[in-house]
Kinemage of the C-alpha trace (Angstrom):
@kinemage 1
@onewidth
@group {chain A} dominant
@subgroup {mainchain}
@vectorlist {calphas} color= white
{ca met a 1} P 106.362 116.389 117.957
{ca thr a 2} L 103.258 117.319 116.230
{ca phe a 3} L 102.527 120.089 113.762
{ca gly a 4} L 103.240 123.408 115.196
{ca lys a 5} L 102.910 122.763 118.800
{ca lys a 6} L 105.782 123.964 121.271
{ca leu a 7} L 107.318 125.797 118.118
{ca lys a 8} L 110.341 127.813 119.247
{ca phe a 9} L 111.270 130.769 117.670
{ca pro a 10} L 114.967 131.822 118.711
{ca ile a 11} L 116.093 135.323 117.893
{ca ile a 12} L 119.740 135.616 118.071
{ca ser a 13} L 120.815 139.960 117.049
{ca ala a 14} L 123.007 141.904 117.811
{ca pro a 15} L 122.041 144.493 121.301
{ca gly a 16} L 119.791 147.444 120.076
{ca arg a 17} L 118.070 145.393 117.621
{ca arg a 18} L 116.501 142.842 119.908
{ca asp a 19} L 113.542 144.605 120.959
{ca lys a 20} L 112.307 145.676 117.728
{ca arg a 21} L 112.640 141.638 116.384
{ca his a 22} L 110.042 140.706 119.507
{ca leu a 23} L 107.638 143.145 118.711
{ca ala a 24} L 107.796 142.250 114.803
{ca leu a 25} L 107.282 138.641 116.043
{ca ala a 26} L 104.286 139.642 118.445
{ca leu a 27} L 102.756 141.334 115.689
{ca thr a 28} L 102.952 138.608 113.322
{ca val a 29} L 101.363 136.603 116.192
{ca leu a 30} L 98.470 139.038 117.031
{ca leu a 31} L 97.668 139.509 113.172
{ca ile a 32} L 97.474 135.243 112.791
{ca leu a 33} L 95.296 135.278 116.168
{ca cys a 34} L 92.904 138.096 114.993
{ca cys a 35} L 92.561 135.662 111.850
{ca leu a 36} L 91.560 132.281 113.634
{ca pro a 37} L 87.544 132.103 113.723
{ca ala a 38} L 88.075 132.310 109.724
{ca met a 39} L 91.013 130.137 109.582
{ca ala a 40} L 89.125 127.584 111.666
{ca val a 41} L 86.435 127.301 109.546
{ca glu a 42} L 88.199 126.849 106.430
{ca gly a 43} L 91.213 124.779 107.677
{ca pro a 44} L 94.302 124.431 106.650
{ca gly a 45} L 93.969 125.752 102.586
{ca val a 46} L 97.830 125.965 101.709
{ca phe a 47} L 97.343 122.591 101.350
{ca glu a 48} L 94.123 122.352 99.133
{ca asn a 49} L 96.374 122.546 95.576
{ca val a 50} L 98.675 119.385 96.527
{ca val a 51} L 98.499 117.245 93.307
{ca glu a 52} L 98.500 113.379 94.151
{ca his a 53} L 99.178 110.647 91.709
{ca asn a 54} L 100.480 107.117 91.927
{ca leu a 55} L 102.879 105.754 89.518
{ca asp a 56} L 102.678 102.328 88.041
{ca asn a 57} L 105.443 101.061 90.051
{ca gly a 58} L 103.222 102.136 93.198
{ca met a 59} L 104.964 105.282 94.399
{ca lys a 60} L 103.154 107.792 95.754
{ca val a 61} L 103.744 111.299 94.666
{ca leu a 62} L 102.478 114.519 96.129
{ca leu a 63} L 103.218 118.144 95.178
{ca leu a 64} L 102.847 121.447 95.986
{ca arg a 65} L 103.697 124.867 94.317
{ca glu a 66} L 104.915 127.220 96.185
{ca pro a 67} L 106.185 129.990 94.041
{ca arg a 68} L 107.581 132.568 96.137
{ca ala a 69} L 111.245 132.347 96.303
{ca pro a 70} L 113.106 129.956 93.557
{ca leu a 71} L 113.217 127.412 96.164
{ca val a 72} L 111.633 123.390 96.757
{ca thr a 73} L 112.269 120.731 99.079
{ca his a 74} L 112.636 117.140 97.557
{ca gln a 75} L 111.948 114.250 99.995
{ca ile a 76} L 111.536 110.300 99.856
{ca trp a 77} L 110.061 108.608 103.155
{ca tyr a 78} L 110.432 105.197 103.313
{ca arg a 79} L 107.301 103.305 105.024
{ca val a 80} L 110.512 101.430 106.882
{ca gly a 81} L 111.043 102.461 110.742
{ca ser a 82} L 111.968 100.503 113.917
{ca arg a 83} L 108.545 99.040 113.862
{ca tyr a 84} L 109.675 96.468 111.068
{ca glu a 85} L 112.217 95.108 112.546
{ca glu a 86} L 112.238 92.198 114.912
{ca leu a 87} L 114.463 91.483 117.747
{ca gly a 88} L 117.759 90.328 117.925
{ca lys a 89} L 118.028 92.384 114.524
{ca thr a 90} L 116.710 95.994 115.923
{ca gly a 91} L 118.728 99.210 114.853
{ca leu a 92} L 118.492 97.727 111.125
{ca ser a 93} L 116.500 101.029 109.892
{ca his a 94} L 118.763 104.228 111.725
{ca leu a 95} L 121.827 101.608 110.379
{ca thr a 96} L 120.481 101.445 107.144
{ca glu a 97} L 119.591 105.003 106.886
{ca his a 98} L 123.784 105.667 107.364
{ca leu a 99} L 124.276 103.322 104.900
{ca met a 100} L 122.157 105.525 102.320
{ca phe a 101} L 125.109 107.298 101.836
{ca lys a 102} L 127.948 105.068 100.536
{ca gly a 103} L 127.194 105.629 96.970
{ca thr a 104} L 126.431 104.317 94.085
{ca glu a 105} L 128.573 102.943 91.137
{ca lys a 106} L 127.220 106.244 89.179
{ca tyr a 107} L 127.891 108.602 92.571
{ca gly a 108} L 130.514 107.718 94.788
{ca pro a 109} L 130.432 108.033 98.309
{ca lys a 110} L 130.037 111.668 99.376
{ca glu a 111} L 129.792 112.517 95.767
{ca phe a 112} L 125.612 112.827 96.513
{ca ser a 113} L 125.801 115.276 99.552
{ca arg a 114} L 128.757 117.323 98.111
{ca ala a 115} L 126.643 118.196 94.182
{ca val a 116} L 124.106 119.301 96.828
{ca gln a 117} L 126.255 121.358 98.741
{ca arg a 118} L 128.354 122.779 95.879
{ca ser a 119} L 124.706 124.010 94.782
{ca gly a 120} L 124.018 125.833 98.023
{ca gly a 121} L 121.363 123.533 99.030
{ca thr a 122} L 121.400 121.210 102.389
{ca asp a 123} L 120.853 117.484 102.603
{ca asn a 124} L 120.080 114.999 105.167
{ca ala a 125} L 118.093 112.053 106.610
{ca phe a 126} L 115.962 111.061 109.531
{ca thr a 127} L 114.798 107.795 111.184
{ca ser a 128} L 111.961 107.403 113.269
{ca arg a 129} L 110.085 104.430 114.890
{ca asp a 130} L 107.162 104.690 111.574
{ca phe a 131} L 109.753 105.828 108.750
{ca thr a 132} L 112.976 106.338 107.329
{ca ala a 133} L 112.832 109.969 105.210
{ca tyr a 134} L 115.795 111.745 102.908
{ca phe a 135} L 115.519 115.182 101.972
{ca gln a 136} L 117.094 117.848 99.971
{ca asn a 137} L 116.949 121.476 100.553
{ca gly a 138} L 117.542 124.433 97.884
{ca pro a 139} L 117.478 126.203 94.014
{ca ala a 140} L 114.218 124.610 92.021
{ca lys a 141} L 116.677 124.525 89.252
{ca glu a 142} L 118.326 121.647 90.544
{ca leu a 143} L 115.420 118.927 91.449
{ca lys a 144} L 115.798 117.236 88.226
{ca arg a 145} L 119.564 116.335 89.264
{ca trp a 146} L 118.430 115.352 93.276
{ca met a 147} L 115.961 113.049 91.857
{ca glu a 148} L 117.945 111.532 89.760
{ca met a 149} L 120.581 110.873 92.574
{ca glu a 150} L 117.530 109.399 95.212
{ca ala a 151} L 116.298 107.049 92.475
{ca asp a 152} L 119.631 106.081 91.695
{ca arg a 153} L 120.516 105.055 95.225
{ca met a 154} L 116.595 103.537 96.378
{ca arg a 155} L 117.832 100.074 94.018
{ca asn a 156} L 121.016 100.771 93.123
{ca leu a 157} L 123.141 101.204 96.586
{ca gln a 158} L 126.691 99.857 96.815
{ca val a 159} L 128.072 99.105 100.424
{ca ser a 160} L 130.752 97.169 100.634
{ca pro a 161} L 131.489 94.681 104.159
{ca glu a 162} L 134.185 96.959 104.893
{ca ser a 163} L 131.604 100.340 104.525
{ca phe a 164} L 129.297 98.013 106.580
{ca ala a 165} L 131.714 97.398 109.491
{ca thr a 166} L 133.269 100.838 109.450
{ca glu a 167} L 129.301 102.580 109.645
{ca gln a 168} L 128.354 99.759 112.470
{ca lys a 169} L 131.005 101.236 114.532
{ca val a 170} L 129.695 105.037 113.926
{ca val a 171} L 126.208 104.079 114.803
{ca leu a 172} L 127.769 102.016 118.068
{ca glu a 173} L 129.913 105.048 119.704
{ca glu a 174} L 126.533 107.003 118.478
{ca arg a 175} L 124.741 104.980 120.674
{ca arg a 176} L 126.912 105.224 123.497
{ca leu a 177} L 126.847 109.186 123.331
{ca arg a 178} L 123.198 109.426 123.315
{ca thr a 179} L 121.812 106.692 125.876
{ca glu a 180} L 124.451 104.692 127.438
{ca asp a 181} L 126.345 108.067 128.858
{ca asp a 182} L 123.557 109.879 129.247
{ca pro a 183} L 121.142 108.626 132.103
{ca val a 184} L 117.742 110.384 131.065
{ca ser a 185} L 117.873 108.896 127.332
{ca phe a 186} L 118.821 105.659 129.147
{ca leu a 187} L 115.776 106.026 131.459
{ca ser a 188} L 113.525 107.410 128.823
{ca glu a 189} L 114.284 103.921 126.936
{ca glu a 190} L 113.957 101.929 129.907
{ca thr a 191} L 110.298 103.319 130.078
{ca trp a 192} L 109.462 102.318 126.662
{ca ala a 193} L 110.622 98.834 126.747
{ca ala a 194} L 108.500 98.395 130.150
{ca ala a 195} L 105.565 100.119 128.502
{ca tyr a 196} L 105.153 97.836 125.298
{ca lys a 197} L 105.361 93.958 126.026
{ca ala a 198} L 103.714 93.045 122.839
{ca his a 199} L 104.380 95.729 120.062
{ca pro a 200} L 107.623 97.081 118.398
{ca tyr a 201} L 107.138 100.166 119.600
{ca gln a 202} L 109.656 98.667 122.897
{ca trp a 203} L 112.780 99.098 121.710
{ca pro a 204} L 114.859 101.893 120.807
{ca val a 205} L 115.105 103.730 117.491
{ca ile a 206} L 118.853 102.941 117.202
{ca gly a 207} L 118.361 99.870 118.736
{ca trp a 208} L 119.906 97.617 121.361
{ca tyr a 209} L 123.409 97.563 121.705
{ca his a 210} L 123.793 94.144 121.644
{ca asp a 211} L 121.997 93.761 118.786
{ca leu a 212} L 123.955 96.301 116.650
{ca glu a 213} L 127.231 94.613 117.906
{ca ser a 214} L 125.545 91.748 115.513
{ca leu a 215} L 124.540 92.764 112.420
{ca thr a 216} L 125.749 91.390 109.814
{ca his a 217} L 126.123 92.757 106.040
{ca asn a 218} L 123.852 90.458 104.773
{ca asp a 219} L 120.979 91.249 107.451
{ca phe a 220} L 121.575 94.708 105.765
{ca leu a 221} L 121.348 93.947 102.524
{ca lys a 222} L 118.162 91.737 102.842
{ca tyr a 223} L 116.478 94.552 105.208
{ca tyr a 224} L 117.535 96.939 101.847
{ca gln a 225} L 116.123 94.962 99.485
{ca ala a 226} L 112.708 93.866 101.424
{ca phe a 227} L 111.969 97.665 102.262
{ca tyr a 228} L 113.970 100.366 99.494
{ca gln a 229} L 111.047 99.661 96.885
{ca pro a 230} L 109.165 102.406 95.150
{ca asn a 231} L 105.611 100.697 96.312
{ca asn a 232} L 107.334 101.527 99.544
{ca ala a 233} L 107.750 105.062 99.247
{ca thr a 234} L 106.391 108.430 99.021
{ca leu a 235} L 107.687 111.057 96.914
{ca val a 236} L 107.318 114.875 97.991
{ca val a 237} L 108.079 117.691 96.308
{ca val a 238} L 107.353 121.821 97.666
{ca gly a 239} L 108.300 125.135 95.910
{ca asp a 240} L 108.987 126.546 92.632
{ca ile a 241} L 107.762 124.047 90.476
{ca asp a 242} L 104.847 123.308 87.428
{ca pro a 243} L 103.269 120.490 89.076
{ca glu a 244} L 102.264 118.801 85.431
{ca ala a 245} L 105.956 119.548 83.965
{ca thr a 246} L 107.375 117.729 87.691
{ca leu a 247} L 105.236 115.223 87.355
{ca thr a 248} L 106.211 114.169 83.779
{ca gln a 249} L 110.254 114.379 85.366
{ca ile a 250} L 109.254 112.114 88.180
{ca lys a 251} L 107.485 109.462 85.749
{ca ala a 252} L 110.498 109.199 83.713
{ca ile a 253} L 112.657 108.866 86.539
{ca tyr a 254} L 111.505 107.494 89.451
{ca gly a 255} L 108.706 105.927 86.997
{ca thr a 256} L 111.311 103.514 85.660
{ca ile a 257} L 112.022 101.370 88.865
{ca pro a 258} L 110.309 98.123 88.238
{ca lys a 259} L 107.823 97.504 91.155
{ca gly a 260} L 109.071 95.274 94.248
{ca pro a 261} L 107.465 93.027 96.323
{ca glu a 262} L 105.342 93.918 98.972
{ca pro a 263} L 107.370 94.499 102.221
{ca pro a 264} L 106.052 92.207 105.107
{ca lys a 265} L 103.495 94.092 107.460
{ca val a 266} L 103.499 94.669 111.035
{ca thr a 267} L 100.603 93.078 113.006
{ca ala a 268} L 101.379 93.541 116.326
{ca gln a 269} L 98.903 95.519 118.882
{ca glu a 270} L 99.370 96.009 122.299
{ca pro a 271} L 96.764 94.680 124.568
{ca arg a 272} L 95.599 96.598 127.155
{ca gln a 273} L 97.372 97.750 130.266
{ca tyr a 274} L 96.013 96.225 133.879
{ca gly a 275} L 97.884 97.923 136.335
{ca glu a 276} L 101.051 100.538 136.706
{ca arg a 277} L 104.265 99.510 135.860
{ca arg a 278} L 107.373 100.875 137.179
{ca val a 279} L 111.126 101.056 136.392
{ca val a 280} L 113.791 101.744 138.386
{ca val a 281} L 117.056 102.673 136.483
{ca gln a 282} L 119.933 103.702 139.080
{ca arg a 283} L 122.826 105.174 136.954
{ca glu a 284} L 125.546 108.026 137.702
{ca ala a 285} L 124.214 111.449 137.846
{ca gln a 286} L 123.266 114.559 139.420
{ca leu a 287} L 119.802 114.858 139.710
{ca pro a 288} L 117.132 112.353 139.560
{ca phe a 289} L 114.256 112.186 137.060
{ca leu a 290} L 110.651 111.445 136.245
{ca ile a 291} L 108.923 109.911 133.263
{ca met a 292} L 104.946 109.104 133.247
{ca ala a 293} L 103.559 107.283 129.818
{ca phe a 294} L 99.725 106.400 129.757
{ca his a 295} L 99.124 104.669 126.398
{ca ala a 296} L 97.114 107.376 124.196
{ca pro a 297} L 95.247 106.759 120.527
{ca asn a 298} L 96.678 108.003 117.940
{ca trp a 299} L 94.840 109.490 114.550
{ca glu a 300} L 92.728 107.072 114.448
{ca asn a 301} L 90.537 107.945 117.460
{ca pro a 302} L 89.002 111.320 117.750
{ca asp a 303} L 90.373 111.540 121.568
{ca cys a 304} L 93.412 112.917 119.663
{ca tyr a 305} L 92.603 116.294 119.494
{ca ala a 306} L 91.771 116.685 122.917
{ca leu a 307} L 94.691 114.925 123.867
{ca glu a 308} L 96.580 117.285 121.700
{ca leu a 309} L 95.003 120.255 123.542
{ca leu a 310} L 95.823 118.554 127.508
{ca ser a 311} L 99.388 118.575 126.446
{ca gln a 312} L 99.474 122.005 125.233
{ca val a 313} L 97.411 123.266 128.202
{ca leu a 314} L 100.205 121.473 130.312
{ca ser a 315} L 103.262 122.247 129.500
{ca gln a 316} L 103.648 125.309 126.486
{ca gly a 317} L 105.569 127.763 127.814
{ca arg a 318} L 106.037 129.273 131.011
{ca ser a 319} L 102.568 130.553 131.735
{ca ser a 320} L 101.520 126.989 131.191
{ca arg a 321} L 100.036 124.908 134.303
{ca leu a 322} L 103.132 122.580 134.933
{ca tyr a 323} L 105.431 125.258 134.475
{ca his a 324} L 104.344 127.941 136.023
{ca arg a 325} L 103.168 125.960 139.480
{ca leu a 326} L 106.150 123.213 139.729
{ca val a 327} L 108.953 125.502 138.454
{ca tyr a 328} L 108.099 129.201 138.971
{ca lys a 329} L 105.693 128.908 142.125
{ca glu a 330} L 106.578 126.007 144.025
{ca arg a 331} L 110.085 125.937 143.086
{ca leu a 332} L 109.748 122.092 142.803
{ca ala a 333} L 111.297 121.149 139.284
{ca leu a 334} L 114.091 122.064 137.607
{ca asp a 335} L 112.292 121.047 134.763
{ca val a 336} L 109.024 119.553 133.646
{ca gly a 337} L 106.841 119.025 130.842
{ca ser a 338} L 104.663 117.315 128.628
{ca asp a 339} L 104.597 115.634 124.626
{ca tyr a 340} L 101.736 114.049 122.682
{ca ser a 341} L 102.160 112.807 119.009
{ca leu a 342} L 99.072 111.977 117.533
{ca asp a 343} L 100.714 111.141 113.951
{ca ser a 344} L 102.320 107.687 115.089
{ca ala a 345} L 101.342 104.888 112.792
{ca asp a 346} L 100.059 102.771 115.808
{ca pro a 347} L 98.358 104.081 119.193
{ca ser a 348} L 101.557 106.045 121.171
{ca ala a 349} L 101.489 107.093 124.310
{ca phe a 350} L 101.322 110.628 126.566
{ca ile a 351} L 104.239 111.458 128.362
{ca ile a 352} L 104.580 113.953 131.518
{ca tyr a 353} L 108.281 113.889 132.654
{ca gly a 354} L 109.887 116.324 135.106
{ca gln a 355} L 113.480 116.522 136.879
{ca pro a 356} L 113.276 117.954 140.343
{ca leu a 357} L 115.482 120.630 141.937
{ca pro a 358} L 118.517 119.852 144.122
{ca arg a 359} L 117.196 119.380 147.683
{ca lys a 360} L 113.730 118.044 146.317
{ca thr a 361} L 112.317 114.259 145.933
{ca ile a 362} L 111.348 112.696 143.050
{ca ala a 363} L 108.521 111.545 145.388
{ca gln a 364} L 107.349 115.588 145.759
{ca leu a 365} L 107.551 116.151 142.567
{ca glu a 366} L 105.555 112.729 141.315
{ca ala a 367} L 102.630 114.008 144.020
{ca ala a 368} L 102.795 117.277 142.611
{ca leu a 369} L 102.134 115.730 139.018
{ca glu a 370} L 99.513 113.351 139.740
{ca arg a 371} L 97.772 116.497 141.844
{ca glu a 372} L 98.016 118.537 138.231
{ca ile a 373} L 96.290 115.475 136.885
{ca lys a 374} L 93.729 114.796 139.335
{ca leu a 375} L 92.487 118.638 138.815
{ca leu a 376} L 92.015 118.085 134.795
{ca gln a 377} L 89.604 115.191 136.063
{ca thr a 378} L 87.704 117.138 138.466
{ca gln a 379} L 87.875 120.725 136.931
{ca leu a 380} L 87.013 122.158 133.989
{ca val a 381} L 89.496 123.917 132.056
{ca ser a 382} L 88.474 127.811 132.399
{ca asp a 383} L 87.323 128.807 128.674
{ca gln a 384} L 90.265 131.266 128.426
{ca glu a 385} L 93.439 128.697 129.110
{ca leu a 386} L 90.955 126.713 126.680
{ca gln a 387} L 91.057 129.184 123.708
{ca lys a 388} L 94.641 129.888 124.718
{ca ala a 389} L 95.633 126.742 124.085
{ca lys a 390} L 93.901 126.792 120.751
{ca asn a 391} L 95.601 129.906 119.950
{ca gln a 392} L 98.407 128.432 120.271
{ca ile a 393} L 98.583 125.941 118.385
{ca thr a 394} L 96.868 127.463 115.539
{ca ala a 395} L 99.398 130.261 115.254
{ca gly a 396} L 102.008 127.777 115.832
{ca phe a 397} L 100.750 125.886 112.481
{ca phe a 398} L 100.244 128.713 110.515
{ca met a 399} L 103.670 130.395 111.317
{ca ser a 400} L 105.487 126.769 110.485
{ca met a 401} L 103.894 126.969 106.941
{ca asp a 402} L 106.797 129.529 106.276
{ca ser a 403} L 108.670 126.538 105.828
{ca leu a 404} L 108.702 124.353 102.090
{ca phe a 405} L 110.612 121.755 104.288
{ca tyr a 406} L 108.043 121.896 106.830
{ca arg a 407} L 105.250 121.229 105.062
{ca gly a 408} L 106.741 118.567 102.944
{ca met a 409} L 107.355 117.114 106.266
{ca leu a 410} L 103.606 117.347 107.095
{ca leu a 411} L 102.919 115.514 104.038
{ca gly a 412} L 105.194 112.694 103.964
{ca lys a 413} L 104.841 111.815 107.241
{ca leu a 414} L 100.651 111.877 107.177
{ca ala a 415} L 100.844 110.203 103.974
{ca thr a 416} L 103.260 107.678 105.616
{ca thr a 417} L 101.620 106.654 108.799
{ca ala a 418} L 98.249 107.584 107.740
{ca arg a 419} L 96.824 109.926 105.100
{ca trp a 420} L 97.933 113.287 104.150
{ca thr a 421} L 94.234 114.377 103.830
{ca leu a 422} L 94.490 114.725 107.928
{ca ile a 423} L 96.155 117.948 107.612
{ca lys a 424} L 93.110 119.503 106.706
{ca asp a 425} L 91.114 118.633 109.429
{ca tyr a 426} L 93.637 119.552 111.985
{ca ile a 427} L 92.990 123.038 113.025
{ca pro a 428} L 88.943 122.801 112.706
{ca lys a 429} L 88.908 119.713 115.111
{ca val a 430} L 91.678 121.298 117.419
{ca gln a 431} L 89.160 124.693 117.457
{ca ala a 432} L 86.197 121.903 118.045
{ca val a 433} L 87.699 120.623 121.563
{ca thr a 434} L 85.494 121.848 124.451
{ca ala a 435} L 86.411 121.749 128.246
{ca glu a 436} L 84.132 118.946 128.729
{ca asp a 437} L 86.279 116.864 125.986
{ca leu a 438} L 90.001 117.649 127.885
{ca gln a 439} L 88.273 116.503 131.520
{ca arg a 440} L 87.129 113.257 129.798
{ca val a 441} L 90.421 112.034 128.099
{ca ala a 442} L 92.347 113.186 131.049
{ca arg a 443} L 89.560 110.590 133.081
{ca gln a 444} L 90.139 108.323 130.349
{ca tyr a 445} L 93.584 107.657 129.270
{ca leu a 446} L 95.678 109.873 132.505
{ca val a 447} L 94.986 107.166 135.546
{ca ala a 448} L 97.558 104.803 137.239
{ca ser a 449} L 96.535 101.114 135.816
{ca asn a 450} L 97.299 103.023 132.158
{ca arg a 451} L 100.731 104.398 133.054
{ca thr a 452} L 104.443 103.108 133.411
{ca thr a 453} L 106.700 105.286 135.445
{ca gly a 454} L 110.414 105.673 135.428
{ca val a 455} L 112.184 106.911 137.659
{ca leu a 456} L 116.136 107.943 137.849
{ca ser a 457} L 117.561 106.771 140.989
{ca pro a 458} L 121.246 108.979 141.162
{ca leu a 459} L 124.214 106.639 142.169
{ca lys a 460} L 126.447 109.189 143.609
{ca thr a 461} L 129.531 110.680 141.101
{ca asp a 462} L 131.782 113.317 140.577
{ca lys a 463} L 130.692 113.656 136.906
{ca pro a 464} L 127.884 116.179 135.767
{ca lys a 465} L 125.740 114.153 134.284
{ca met a 466} L 122.647 115.763 134.444
{ca gly a 467} L 120.776 114.447 130.726
{ca arg a 468} L 117.902 116.492 129.077
{ca tyr a 469} L 114.842 113.949 128.170
{ca thr a 470} L 113.316 115.104 124.905
{ca pro a 471} L 110.879 114.045 124.166
{ca gly a 472} L 109.867 112.419 120.487
{ca ala a 473} L 113.167 112.499 119.358
{ca gln a 474} L 113.806 111.326 115.661
{ca ile a 475} L 117.360 109.208 115.412
{ca gln a 476} L 119.700 111.605 112.135
């Protein structure tokens, strides 16, 4: 999910206070929207003071001072995810992420996380197709200690064959719960596998089950040695810091790690699709499900901003086209939406998905979705609808900037998949999109010859396994 798109702001409060909080949130959004013209011209100025430095060992460093509170987010991003794997050994990136918490000679198993938690902080990690990231959030005074611990496990991780086997079973169980026993997730996986025939985006981040079973301790060691190098990493620190003093500490801690050999590159490219591909999955489920995946460009193509807005028009909020017409008005769908991630390392996909209500059919839902696509291709989006989508994206973006972690995540993600300075272009380029641009990209990309359609066809069962599609979800 890209930037502030589809951000949800849950309000959990005692009775009697909910209306006040809704009012405060509404006033905040209104204030932001009133300032949109100025922000659209200037761009997200919150990133103007980013300090960028490359250490002698090849590690990229990005620092951003935010002194409003004595807090910091410390993040290390490795350019390794499922796209760097190979058939027969899928799931190595995610399994390695798990094993990174097994400890070193200096910091034993679980000592790292316990130290962070004792200081009042939090830590975790996540793996995607394009990267693996590790982070700690909490008191700024703990930053030096966190850097020392993170730098230690970059090269000194110790995982015994027994620990490897234990964690391998954990990941296999995770796959069973998230995919094997979830028919909608299983459908999503099959649809992606059909949409990509040459590019490694075809396999799931968590890996194929048989591959996970057959991975060895030696496979892990080779993978760790190849990709967990300073010259394959980006360090991001955002919060209450003195950039100059912090950089001095970084040089003393991370800068002493020797540069490693350059990791292997991914050169595969997905060829053009010349006709619709269709996947039907028959699994035990209560209701069917439909996924349409259209090949779409990433940051490298200026059409990405129009596609970003197109997804917003289709599915952001209950007044969006898909929800209003298919869920509320026509009572056809239980769930419907779209998703597009422009910030991937390679061209990804524009997704439209839905689940029909009981006694409604996949054929009816598919016809309705095709009708909505046809409307985008033949009729210009109104000025009001277009401006509303722009306002939603812009408001969501700037409201998310309150989070130190989120700011760091944007910097780290873009520095890993493309270049972090693209953040500065995001809002101005979104604001520059026209209704004609939306119509053009709908005609160019949302066509049957560029589509892979996945259908979940339920087998009768007494077990309630409905599932829910989570577009762009990352494995943790």
